[in-house]
C-alpha positions in Angstrom: 85.0 83.1 78.9 86.5 79.9 80.3 85.3 77.5 82.9 87.2 76.2 85.9 85.6 73.3 87.7 85.9 73.1 91.5 86.0 69.4 92.5 86.0 69.9 96.3 82.5 68.6 96.8 83.3 65.3 95.1 85.8 64.9 98.0 83.1 66.0 100.4 80.9 63.2 99.3 83.7 60.7 99.5 84.7 61.8 103.0 81.1 61.5 104.3 81.5 57.8 104.1 85.2 57.3 104.1 87.0 55.0 101.6 87.6 56.0 98.0 84.2 56.5 96.4 83.5 58.6 94.5 87.1 58.5 93.2 88.4 62.0 92.7 91.1 61.1 90.1 88.5 59.3 87.9 86.2 62.4 88.2 89.1 64.6 87.2 89.9 62.5 84.2 86.3 62.9 82.9 86.2 66.6 83.5 89.6 67.1 81.8 88.2 65.5 78.7 85.9 68.5 78.3 86.9 72.1 77.3 87.7 73.3 80.9 90.5 75.6 81.7 91.4 74.5 85.2 90.5 72.2 88.1 90.0 74.1 91.3 90.9 72.5 94.6 90.8 74.1 98.0 93.3 72.5 100.4 91.8 73.8 103.6 93.8 73.8 106.9 91.4 71.3 108.4 91.4 69.1 105.2 87.6 68.9 105.3 87.4 67.8 101.7 90.5 67.8 99.5 93.4 65.9 101.1 97.1 66.3 100.4 97.2 63.1 98.4 94.3 64.2 96.2 96.4 67.2 95.2 99.5 65.1 94.4 97.5 62.5 92.5 95.6 65.0 90.3 98.8 67.0 89.7 100.3 63.8 88.2 97.5 63.9 85.6 99.1 67.1 84.2 96.0 69.1 85.1 96.1 72.8 85.3 95.3 73.1 89.0 94.0 76.3 90.5 94.8 75.8 94.2 92.6 77.8 96.6 94.5 78.3 99.8 94.8 80.4 103.0 97.9 82.5 103.4 99.7 80.1 105.7 103.3 78.8 105.6 102.1 75.1 105.6 99.9 75.4 102.5 102.5 77.7 100.8 105.1 75.0 101.1 102.8 72.4 99.6 102.1 74.8 96.7 105.8 75.3 96.2 106.3 71.5 96.2 103.7 70.9 93.4 103.8 74.2 91.6 100.2 74.4 90.5 99.2 76.5 87.5 97.7 79.1 89.8 96.8 79.8 93.4 93.9 81.8 94.7 94.4 83.2 98.1 91.2 83.0 100.1 90.0 83.8 103.6 89.4 80.8 105.7 87.5 80.2 109.0 87.1 76.8 110.6 83.4 77.3 111.4 82.3 78.4 108.0 80.5 75.9 105.7 82.0 77.5 102.6 83.9 80.7 102.0 81.7 83.5 103.2 83.3 86.6 101.7 86.3 88.1 100.1 89.8 88.4 101.5 90.9 91.6 103.2 93.9 92.3 101.0 94.0 96.0 101.9 94.3 95.2 105.6 97.3 92.9 105.2 98.9 94.0 101.9 102.5 94.0 103.2 102.2 90.5 104.6 100.5 89.3 101.4 103.1 91.0 99.2 105.8 89.0 100.8 103.8 85.8 101.0 103.2 85.6 97.2 106.8 86.4 96.2 108.1 82.8 96.2 105.1 81.6 94.4 105.5 84.2 91.6 109.2 83.6 91.5 108.5 79.9 90.7 106.1 80.8 87.9 102.8 80.3 89.7 100.0 82.7 88.8 98.6 84.4 91.8 95.0 85.5 92.3 93.2 87.2 95.2 89.6 86.2 96.1 88.0 89.5 96.9 84.7 91.3 97.1 83.9 93.9 94.4 85.5 96.7 96.4 87.8 99.2 94.7 90.2 99.5 97.7 90.7 95.7 97.7 91.4 95.8 93.9 93.9 98.5 94.3 95.6 96.6 97.1 95.7 93.4 95.0 97.5 95.4 92.2 99.9 96.9 94.8 101.0 93.5 96.1 101.7 92.2 92.6 98.8 89.7 92.1 98.2 88.6 88.5 94.5 88.1 88.9 91.6 88.8 91.1 88.7 86.5 91.5 85.5 88.5 92.2 83.4 86.9 94.9 80.0 86.5 93.4 78.3 85.0 96.4 76.4 88.2 97.4 75.2 88.6 93.8 74.0 84.9 93.8 72.1 85.4 97.0 70.5 88.5 95.7 69.6 86.7 92.5 67.6 84.1 94.5 65.6 87.0 96.0 65.0 88.6 92.6 67.0 91.8 93.4 70.4 91.3 91.9 70.8 94.4 89.7 72.8 96.5 92.3 75.2 93.6 93.0 75.7 92.9 89.3 76.5 96.6 88.8 79.2 96.4 91.5 80.7 93.4 89.9 80.8 95.0 86.4 82.4 98.2 87.7 84.9 96.2 89.7 85.9 94.2 86.7 86.5 97.3 84.6 88.4 99.0 87.4 90.6 95.9 87.8 91.4 95.7 84.1 92.4 99.4 84.2 94.9 98.8 87.0 96.5 95.9 85.1 94.7 92.9 86.8 93.1 90.0 85.0 89.7 89.1 86.3 88.0 85.8 87.2 84.8 85.3 89.2 83.1 82.7 91.2 81.0 81.5 94.2 77.4 80.6 94.2 77.1 80.7 90.4 74.7 78.1 88.9 72.8 77.2 85.8 70.2 79.9 86.3 72.3 82.9 87.1 75.6 82.3 85.2 74.4 84.0 82.0 74.7 87.4 83.8 78.5 87.0 83.9 78.5 87.5 80.1 77.9 91.2 80.9 81.3 91.5 82.6 84.9 91.4 81.3 85.8 88.1 83.0 88.3 85.5 81.8 87.2 82.5 83.8 84.4 81.4 86.0 85.1 79.0 88.9 82.1 76.9 89.6 81.8 73.8 91.7 78.8 73.1 93.9 76.2 73.6 91.2 78.0 71.4 88.7 78.6 68.6 91.2 74.9 68.8 92.3 73.7 68.6 88.8 75.9 65.6 88.1 73.9 63.6 90.6 71.1 63.6 88.1 72.8 63.7 84.7 76.4 62.6 85.3 79.5 64.7 85.6 80.3 64.8 81.9 76.9 66.2 80.9 76.8 68.6 83.9 80.1 70.1 82.8 79.0 70.3 79.1 75.7 72.0 80.0 77.6 74.7 82.0 80.1 75.2 79.1 77.2 75.7 76.7 75.7 78.4 79.0 78.9 80.5 79.3 80.1 80.2 75.6 
């Protein structure tokens, strides 16, 4: 199982004060020295954390960028300009603090099928960020996605309450089903140092984790925070 590190919240801290600190490129360089698979960056429509220039600057490092994005023509064009390693299509609402649930692929499968075509034609891997729902997995397969990323937020919330068994079972069944219909499986959202070990029970290729790692880095530094998470998932 691999680790993708989401660096959005480094940008959130920078933007709270303005200026350039903490420097996102310097943080990316430190993280890329560790055994991580990708750097995840969510270029939101309102640019609340990652900015366009961040994306271009980190792309110059040769990083394998996993670009989280809404299915809009503006962000699609940016993705086609930089050609990240992968994109993950996510739902996006202006009022949410963070992504609150999975994308409704089933309800817009024809639109999404056309939307991802130019990305795939240019060699970009495409993932759908979805809840562990079989109809959403089937729809993701239908539109030609390469991956799904299972939304683990509901599981993580249940873990905090001590009642995560049912949610974990849903994730495990969804991962098996996805593999059977030809999709590769990633997972993420709300995972932390206490609950991430449960993901070893699933057939998942990569975990995308951000907030917990960046929070931990306040106390131990970004390098050690990444290394500690890598130790937990290997």
